[in-house]
matplotlib code that plots the C-alpha trace (Angstrom):
import matplotlib.pyplot as plt

x = [-10.2, -6.9, -7.6, -10.6, -8.7, -6.2, -9.5, -11.1, -7.7, -7.6, -11.1, -10.0, -6.6, -6.6, -3.6, -2.1, 1.8, 3.0, 4.0, 0.7, -0.9, 1.1, 0.4, -3.2, -3.5, -1.0, 0.1, 3.6, 4.8, 5.9, 2.2, 1.2, 3.1, 2.0, -2.0, -1.5, 0.3, -3.2, -5.4, -3.0, -3.9, -7.9, -7.5, -9.1, -5.6, -3.0, 0.2, 1.1, 5.0, 7.1, 6.4, 2.3, 1.9, -1.4, -4.6, -8.7, -9.7, -12.6, -13.2, -13.8, -16.9, -18.3, -17.7, -20.7, -22.9, -23.1, -19.5, -17.6, -14.4, -14.7, -18.8, -17.6, -16.6, -18.8, -21.6, -19.7, -19.3, -23.1, -24.4, -21.3, -21.7, -25.5, -24.9, -22.5, -24.6, -27.5, -25.0, -23.1, -25.6, -23.4, -23.1, -20.6, -19.4, -17.3, -15.3, -12.6, -10.1, -11.3, -8.4, -7.5, -10.6, -12.3, -15.9, -18.3, -20.5, -22.7, -23.1, -26.0, -27.1, -30.5, -30.1, -28.2, -30.2, -27.7, -27.4, -28.3, -29.1, -25.0, -24.6, -27.3, -26.2, -22.5, -21.0, -20.2, -16.6, -14.4, -11.0, -8.2, -5.9, -9.2, -10.9, -10.7, -11.0, -8.8, -5.7, -6.6, -6.3, -2.8, -1.3, -2.0, -1.4, 2.0, 4.5, 4.4, 0.7, 1.0, 3.7, 1.6, -1.6, 0.7, 1.7, -1.7, -2.9, 0.2, -0.6, -4.6, -4.5, -7.1, -7.5, -8.0, -4.9, -2.2, -0.9, 0.3, 3.0, 4.6, 6.5, 7.6, 3.3, 2.8, 5.4, 4.1, 0.1, 1.3, 3.5, 0.7, -1.8, 0.0, 1.3, -2.6, -3.8, -6.9, -7.4, -9.3, -10.3, -8.9, -10.1, -12.7, -14.0, -17.8, -17.6, -19.5, -18.7, -15.9, -14.5, -12.4, -11.1, -9.6, -8.4, -9.6, -6.6, -6.0, -2.8, -0.2, -3.4, -6.1, -9.1, -11.2, -11.5, -14.6, -15.2, -17.2, -18.6, -19.6, -20.6, -17.5, -19.9, -20.8, -17.3, -13.7, -11.5, -9.8, -13.2, -14.2, -11.0, -11.1, -14.7, -14.8, -11.1, -11.1, -14.8, -13.6, -10.7, -12.1, -14.9, -12.4, -10.9, -14.5, -15.0, -11.6, -11.8, -15.3, -14.3]
y = [-2.2, -1.1, -3.5, -1.6, 2.0, 0.5, -0.6, 2.8, 4.6, 2.4, 3.6, 7.0, 6.6, 3.4, 2.2, 3.8, 3.7, 2.4, 5.9, 7.2, 4.8, 5.7, 9.5, 9.1, 6.0, 6.7, 2.9, 2.2, 0.8, -3.0, -3.1, -1.4, -4.3, -7.0, -6.0, -5.6, -9.3, -9.9, -8.1, -10.0, -13.4, -12.7, -11.7, -8.2, -6.5, -6.5, -5.2, -3.7, -2.4, -0.1, 2.5, 2.1, 0.4, -1.7, -1.2, -2.7, -6.0, -6.3, -9.1, -5.9, -6.0, -9.1, -7.1, -4.6, -5.3, -1.4, -1.2, -0.1, 1.4, 2.2, 3.4, 7.1, 7.5, 5.4, 7.6, 11.0, 9.7, 8.5, 12.3, 13.0, 9.6, 10.1, 13.6, 12.2, 9.9, 12.3, 14.7, 12.3, 9.0, 5.8, 4.4, 4.5, 2.5, 2.6, 0.1, -0.3, -2.6, -6.0, -8.5, -9.5, -8.4, -5.3, -4.8, -3.0, -0.8, 1.4, 1.9, 4.3, 1.6, 2.3, 6.0, 5.3, 4.6, 2.5, -0.1, -3.7, -6.9, -8.0, -4.7, -5.3, -8.7, -8.2, -9.7, -7.4, -8.8, -8.5, -9.9, -7.1, -8.0, -8.3, -5.6, -1.8, -0.9, -3.2, -2.2, 1.9, 0.7, -1.5, 1.0, 3.9, 2.9, 3.2, 0.4, -1.2, -1.7, -3.2, -5.6, -6.9, -7.1, -9.2, -11.5, -11.8, -12.3, -14.9, -16.7, -17.1, -20.6, -18.7, -18.5, -14.8, -13.9, -16.0, -12.9, -11.6, -13.8, -12.5, -9.7, -8.2, -8.4, -6.7, -4.0, -3.0, -3.2, -0.4, 1.9, 1.8, 2.5, 5.5, 6.8, 6.9, 8.2, 5.4, 1.9, -0.5, -4.2, -7.1, -8.6, -11.4, -13.4, -12.5, -9.4, -7.0, -4.0, -2.2, 0.1, 2.7, 3.8, 6.0, 6.3, 8.4, 9.6, 11.4, 12.3, 8.8, 6.5, 5.3, 5.2, 3.5, 3.6, 4.5, 2.9, 4.2, 1.4, 1.6, -0.6, -1.4, -0.9, 2.5, 3.5, 2.6, 2.6, 5.9, 7.9, 6.7, 8.0, 11.7, 11.9, 10.8, 10.4, 14.1, 14.3, 11.0, 12.3, 15.7, 13.7, 11.5, 14.9, 16.1, 12.7, 12.8, 16.7, 15.8, 12.8]
z = [28.6, 27.4, 24.4, 23.6, 24.2, 21.0, 18.9, 19.4, 18.2, 15.0, 14.6, 14.1, 12.7, 10.7, 9.8, 13.2, 13.9, 17.4, 18.0, 17.4, 19.5, 22.3, 22.3, 22.0, 24.9, 26.8, 27.6, 27.8, 24.4, 26.0, 27.0, 23.3, 21.7, 23.8, 23.8, 19.9, 19.6, 21.6, 18.8, 16.1, 17.6, 17.6, 14.1, 15.0, 13.6, 11.3, 11.1, 8.3, 8.0, 10.9, 9.0, 8.7, 11.6, 12.6, 11.0, 12.0, 10.2, 9.3, 12.4, 14.4, 12.7, 14.9, 17.8, 17.1, 14.0, 13.3, 13.2, 10.2, 10.2, 6.1, 6.5, 6.9, 3.6, 1.9, 3.2, 2.3, -1.3, -1.7, -2.4, -4.8, -6.5, -6.9, -8.5, -10.8, -12.4, -12.6, -14.6, -16.6, -16.9, -16.6, -12.8, -10.3, -7.6, -4.4, -3.0, 0.2, 0.5, 2.9, 3.3, -0.4, -1.8, -2.8, -1.3, -3.3, -0.8, -2.9, -6.4, -8.5, -11.0, -9.7, -11.1, -14.5, -17.5, -18.8, -16.2, -16.7, -15.0, -15.1, -12.9, -10.2, -9.9, -9.3, -6.4, -3.7, -3.0, -6.4, -7.1, -6.9, -9.8, -12.0, -10.9, -11.7, -8.5, -7.2, -9.6, -9.0, -5.0, -5.8, -7.8, -5.8, -2.0, -0.3, -1.4, 1.9, 1.7, -1.6, -0.7, 2.0, -0.2, -3.1, -0.5, 0.2, -3.2, -4.1, -0.9, -1.8, -4.3, -6.1, -9.9, -9.9, -7.8, -9.7, -11.8, -8.6, -8.7, -11.7, -10.6, -14.0, -14.9, -11.5, -12.4, -16.0, -14.8, -11.9, -14.1, -16.8, -14.5, -12.4, -16.2, -17.2, -13.8, -14.0, -13.7, -16.1, -15.4, -16.6, -20.0, -19.3, -22.1, -22.6, -20.5, -22.5, -20.2, -18.6, -15.8, -15.3, -11.6, -9.7, -5.7, -3.4, -1.4, 1.9, 2.1, 1.0, 1.9, -0.3, 1.5, -1.4, -5.1, -7.3, -10.7, -13.5, -15.7, -19.7, -22.5, -24.4, -27.7, -26.5, -26.1, -26.2, -23.1, -24.5, -25.1, -21.5, -19.9, -22.1, -21.1, -17.7, -16.4, -15.4, -13.7, -11.5, -10.0, -9.4, -7.6, -5.6, -4.1, -3.2, -1.0, 0.2, 1.5, 3.0, 4.7]

ax = plt.figure().add_subplot(projection="3d")
ax.plot(x, y, z, "-o")
ax.set_aspect("equal")
plt.show()
C-alpha cells in the first residue's frame, strides 16, 4: 500500500521532489528512496534529477486502463482548441511527452475546413526533434529535464533522433525557438504542410505543447507566426490557468 501512496501523490504532482513526497506520504526518506527504487525498477517511475525529483511513466497505465496523468490538461484544452479553430479555421493539436516521443492526444481537424487526409492519418506518437510540438516542449522544459530527454534521444538509435548527438545544432535550435517564441517542424522532403507550436506551461514545467498546422502554399512560416503565434500563446495561458 505504501508504494500506491507514492503513485497517488505523483499523480497529483508530476514530477515531485523527494521532500514533497516525504511531506505528503509521511514516509521516512530512507523508506521512500527504497520504494522509489522498486518502482523505478518496475518501470512505473523515473528519476529526473535531484532538483525535479521523480515522475510517473506511461507504464502506470497498465495498472488501470482508465488512468492517465496527462488526461486532465487534454480535457481542459479541448473547448479552447475547438473555439480557436472555429475562429481561426486552421486545425490545432495537443501533445504531451511520453518517454522519448510526443503523444498527440487530440486535434481539431474535424472542425477545420483546411484539414486534409494526411493530417487525419498522422501517427499519434511523433519524434521530438522533427515535430514542432516536440521542439517546443524541449526548448521550454527545465534544463534538467531537457538533459534527460536528450540523453534518451542520443541513445535511441532511431534516425529521427540522430540530431540529438549534435550539441551545436541543439544549442542553436533551442536558442532560436526561445528567441522567436515558437517552434516549427523540421524540413521533411515531400511534406506540404508546416506547423508552429508553443508550450503550455505551469510555472517552469511544460504540461503539454500545442500546434497549428497550415499549408506552405497558403502562407509562409513568418506569416503564420505573425497571425497566430499570439493567439496560440494566449490559448496556452488560458489552458494552463484552467488546468
